C-alpha positions in Angstrom: -47.3 8.1 60.0 -47.3 11.0 57.2 -44.3 12.0 57.8 -43.1 8.1 57.3 -45.2 8.3 54.0 -43.4 11.5 52.8 -40.1 10.0 53.3 -40.8 6.7 51.6 -42.4 8.9 48.4 -39.1 11.0 48.7 -36.1 8.3 48.9 -38.7 6.2 46.1 -38.4 9.4 44.0 -34.6 9.5 44.4 -34.2 6.2 44.0 -35.9 6.2 40.3 -33.7 9.5 39.3 -30.8 7.9 40.1 -31.9 5.0 37.8 -32.8 7.0 35.0 -29.2 8.7 35.8 -27.5 5.8 35.2 -29.4 4.5 32.2 -28.3 7.7 30.4 -25.0 7.5 31.4 -25.0 3.9 30.1 -26.7 4.5 26.9 -23.8 7.5 26.1 -21.4 5.3 26.9 -21.2 3.2 23.6 -18.0 1.3 22.9 -16.7 3.5 20.3 -16.7 2.6 16.5 -14.1 0.5 15.4 -11.5 3.3 13.3 -10.5 0.3 11.0 -13.7 -1.8 10.5 -13.4 -1.6 6.5 -11.1 -1.4 4.0 -11.5 2.4 2.9 -10.8 3.5 6.1 -7.5 1.9 6.0 -6.4 3.4 2.8 -7.7 7.0 3.9 -5.2 6.2 6.7 -2.7 5.0 4.7 -3.0 7.7 1.9 -2.7 10.8 5.4 -0.1 8.9 6.7 3.3 10.2 5.4 1.5 13.7 6.6 0.4 12.9 10.2 2.7 9.6 10.9 0.9 7.5 13.6 3.1 4.7 14.1 1.4 3.3 17.3 -1.6 3.0 15.3 0.3 0.0 13.1 -0.4 -2.8 15.2 -4.0 -2.2 14.7 -4.0 -1.6 11.0 -2.0 -4.7 10.3 -4.8 -6.9 12.4 -7.5 -4.7 10.6 -5.8 -5.4 7.4 -5.4 -9.5 8.1 -9.4 -9.7 9.7 -10.5 -7.6 6.3 -9.0 -10.6 4.0 -6.5 -8.0 2.8 -3.4 -10.4 2.8 -5.1 -13.3 1.1 -3.2 -13.1 -2.3 0.5 -12.3 -1.3 1.4 -10.9 -4.7 -1.4 -8.5 -4.2 -0.9 -7.3 -1.3 2.8 -5.8 -2.3 1.6 -2.0 -1.0 0.8 -3.4 2.4 4.2 -5.2 2.6 5.8 -1.9 1.2 3.6 0.5 4.3 4.8 -1.9 6.9 8.0 -1.8 5.6 8.3 1.7 5.8 6.5 2.4 9.0 9.2 -0.2 11.1 12.1 1.3 9.2 11.5 5.1 10.0 10.6 3.9 13.7 14.1 1.7 14.3 13.5 2.2 18.5 9.9 0.9 18.4 10.0 -2.0 15.5 10.3 -4.9 17.9 7.3 -3.6 19.8 4.9 -3.0 17.0 5.7 -6.3 15.4 4.8 -7.6 18.8 1.6 -5.8 18.9 0.5 -6.9 15.4 -0.2 -10.7 16.8 -1.8 -12.5 16.7 -2.3 -13.0 13.2 -3.1 -16.2 10.8 -0.4 -18.2 9.8 -1.1 -17.2 6.2 -0.9 -13.8 6.6 2.3 -13.9 8.6 4.1 -13.9 5.3 3.3 -10.2 5.2 4.9 -9.1 8.0 8.2 -11.3 8.0 8.5 -9.6 4.0 7.9 -6.6 5.6 10.5 -6.9 8.2 12.9 -7.8 5.8 12.1 -5.2 3.0 11.7 -2.6 6.3 15.9 -1.5 6.2 16.6 -1.3 9.9 20.1 -2.1 10.4 19.1 -5.1 12.9 15.6 -6.6 10.7 16.9 -9.9 11.7 17.1 -9.8 15.1 13.5 -8.1 14.9 12.7 -11.4 12.7 14.3 -13.7 15.1 12.3 -11.9 18.1 9.1 -12.9 16.1 10.1 -16.3 15.2 8.2 -17.7 18.4 5.0 -16.4 17.5 5.4 -18.3 14.1 6.2 -21.0 13.9 4.2 -22.3 11.0 6.3 -19.5 8.8 9.8 -21.6 10.2 11.5 -22.1 6.7 9.8 -18.8 5.4 11.8 -17.5 8.2 15.2 -19.4 7.7 14.9 -18.1 4.2 15.3 -14.5 4.7 17.7 -15.0 7.7 20.3 -17.5 6.5 19.2 -18.9 3.4 18.7 -16.6 -0.3 15.6 -14.3 1.0 16.5 -11.0 -0.7 16.6 -7.7 0.5 14.4 -4.9 -0.9 17.2 -3.2 -2.2 18.9 -6.6 -4.2 15.3 -6.6 -5.6 15.2 -6.1 -9.6 12.1 -3.7 -10.3 11.8 -6.4 -13.5 10.5 -9.7 -11.3 7.0 -7.7 -11.5 4.7 -5.6 -10.2 4.9 -6.8 -6.9 8.5 -5.1 -6.6 6.8 -2.4 -7.8 3.9 -1.9 -5.3 6.3 -2.2 -2.6 8.0 1.0 -3.5 5.3 2.6 -3.7 4.0 1.5 -0.4 7.0 2.7 1.3 6.7 6.2 -0.5 2.9 6.3 1.4 5.0 5.4 4.1 7.4 7.8 4.4 7.4 10.2 1.3 10.8 9.7 0.8 13.3 9.8 -2.2 14.6 7.0 -1.9 11.6 4.6 -3.1 10.7 7.4 -5.9 13.8 6.9 -7.2 13.9 3.5 -7.5 10.1 3.7 -9.0 11.9 6.1 -11.7 14.8 4.3 -12.5 12.1 1.6 -14.4 11.6 4.3 -16.5 14.4 3.1 -18.5 12.0 0.3 -19.6 9.3 2.5 -21.0 10.5 2.6 -24.4 11.5 -0.9 -24.3 12.3 -2.5 -28.1 12.3 -6.4 -27.0 11.0 -7.3 -23.7 7.6 -7.3 -23.2 7.8 -8.4 -19.6 10.3 -4.8 -18.7 8.0 -2.8 -21.1 4.9 -3.0 -19.0 7.4 -2.5 -15.5 8.3 0.9 -17.5 5.0 1.6 -18.3 3.4 0.8 -15.5 6.1 3.1 -13.9 5.4 5.6 -15.7 1.7 6.0 -16.1 1.3 5.6 -11.7 3.9 8.2 -11.3 2.6 10.5 -13.6 -1.3 10.0 -12.4 0.2 10.1 -8.5 2.3 13.3 -9.2 -0.8 15.1 -10.8 -1.9 15.0 -6.8 0.6 15.3 -5.1 2.8 17.8 -5.1 5.6 16.9 -3.3 6.1 13.7 -5.0 5.7 16.1 -8.0 8.8 17.7 -6.5 10.9 14.8 -5.7 10.0 13.7 -9.8 12.2 17.1 -10.3 15.1 16.2 -8.3 15.5 13.1 -10.0 15.9 15.6 -13.5 19.2 16.2 -11.7 20.6 12.8 -11.5 19.2 10.3 -13.5 20.7 9.0 -16.9 20.0 10.1 -20.4 17.6 7.0 -21.0 15.6 7.8 -18.3 14.8 11.7 -17.8 13.4 11.9 -21.7 10.8 9.2 -20.1 10.4 11.4 -16.6 10.3 14.6 -18.7 7.0 13.4 -20.0 5.9 12.1 -16.7 6.7 15.7 -15.0 4.7 17.3 -18.4 1.7 15.3 -18.0 1.2 15.6 -14.3 1.5 19.5 -14.5 -1.4 19.3 -17.6 -3.0 16.6 -16.1 -3.1 15.0 -19.4 -2.0 11.3 -17.7 -4.3 9.7 -20.6 -2.0 10.8 -23.6 0.7 9.4 -22.0 -1.5 5.9 -21.0 -2.5 5.3 -24.8 0.9 5.7 -25.6 2.0 3.5 -24.1 -0.4 1.2 -24.7 0.7 1.8 -28.2 4.1 0.9 -27.8 3.1 -2.2 -25.7 0.7 -3.3 -28.5 3.2 -3.0 -31.2 5.6 -5.2 -29.4 3.5 -7.5 -29.0 2.7 -7.5 -32.4 6.0 -7.7 -33.6 8.1 -9.4 -30.7 9.3 -12.7 -30.4 6.9 -15.4 -29.9 7.3 -16.1 -26.1 6.4 -12.8 -25.5 3.2 -12.1 -28.1 0.8 -15.0 -25.3 -0.9 -13.3 -22.5 0.3 -15.6 -19.9 2.4 -12.8 -18.6 -0.4 -10.7 -17.5 -1.7 -13.2 -14.9 1.7 -13.7 -13.6 2.6 -9.8 -13.1 -0.4 -10.2 -11.0 -2.7 -7.4 -10.0 -3.2 -5.6 -6.4 -6.2 -5.6 -4.3 -5.7 -2.1 -2.6 -5.9 -0.7 -6.2 -9.3 -2.0 -7.4 -10.4 -0.3 -3.6 -9.3 2.6 -4.6 -10.7 2.8 -7.8 -14.1 1.3 -6.4 -14.6 3.8 -4.5 -13.6 6.7 -6.2 -16.4 5.1 -9.1 -19.0 5.7 -6.5 -17.8 9.2 -5.8 -16.0 8.9 -2.6 -13.4 11.3 -3.3 -11.6 11.2 0.9 -11.5 7.4 0.3 -10.8 7.1 -3.5 -7.4 8.6 -1.9 -7.2 10.3 -6.0 -5.0 7.4 -7.0 -2.4 8.6 -5.1 -3.3 4.7 -4.5 -5.5 3.8 -6.8 -3.1 4.6 -9.7 0.0 3.6 -7.7 -0.2 0.3 -7.7 -0.4 -2.5 -10.6 -4.0 -3.4 -10.9 -4.8 -0.3 -12.6 -1.8 -0.5 -14.9 -2.5 -3.6 -15.9 -6.3 -3.4 -16.2 -5.5 -0.7 -18.5 -3.0 -1.8 -20.1 -3.6 -5.5 -20.3 -4.9 -7.3 -23.6 -8.3 -6.2 -25.1 -7.8 -2.5 -24.1 -6.3 -1.2 -27.3 -8.9 1.3 -27.8 
């Protein structure tokens, strides 16, 4: 009888020990935290992408952007469109797979993906877009617009069409670090001395200030701007020289104030159609910039992405160059 009791207690102890181990194991095996649960995490990933590309994460990031509402206003999503386009264009063999894995997406957010494919620069972007058509029946008209209609590739979009175009080029730079989007942004500096059209002067001023702000914190970009000095026409080299000097001396605020004064002068003496403030609304703002500026103001330097994003997009420029900021 004693042996039976002893055996019973041993079995019971072994059972209780195994149960404790299983409970401890279950507790230690919590599901990993979602890496893109907040917009700040997405911004941080975007900012570091060109240094450590991880194209395989793009579908997850696109779905996270959608879930967080970053695509709600398409006019404010230019940086995201450009970034997605840049990743796709840099990975031609994986582009179709990356697009397919980005679904499901709400029909309203599919617009961003369609534009990103069209702006990707892929030799077979039409094939990639056609391959995704069945997944986006609600966007059939827009898809046909790009495949067979008047939808333009990014290279055909004029820089003075609005801040969205400027943002798209910045997005492509964040994705690739290539010279091409930098060259397009630099070309807009020709309008930073515009004497007639307020819209062009504003775009030129945005380009000038964002280039200086970003280059002051991004040596690769600063080096790229110095390369541009050898190829740009005279009406661009002057403003570009100002950008480089402001970047190297961290005097971007003085550059902003000078640009603002030029805008206020043109508004005061320009054509009546340009004197009103309606264009500021049409120019659009970028949620990404607001996110970066807010994060920076809260002290999250790593998330503020020291204005390599925050300064890069039109919202920051519009906030600073818009009406009521003359002081």
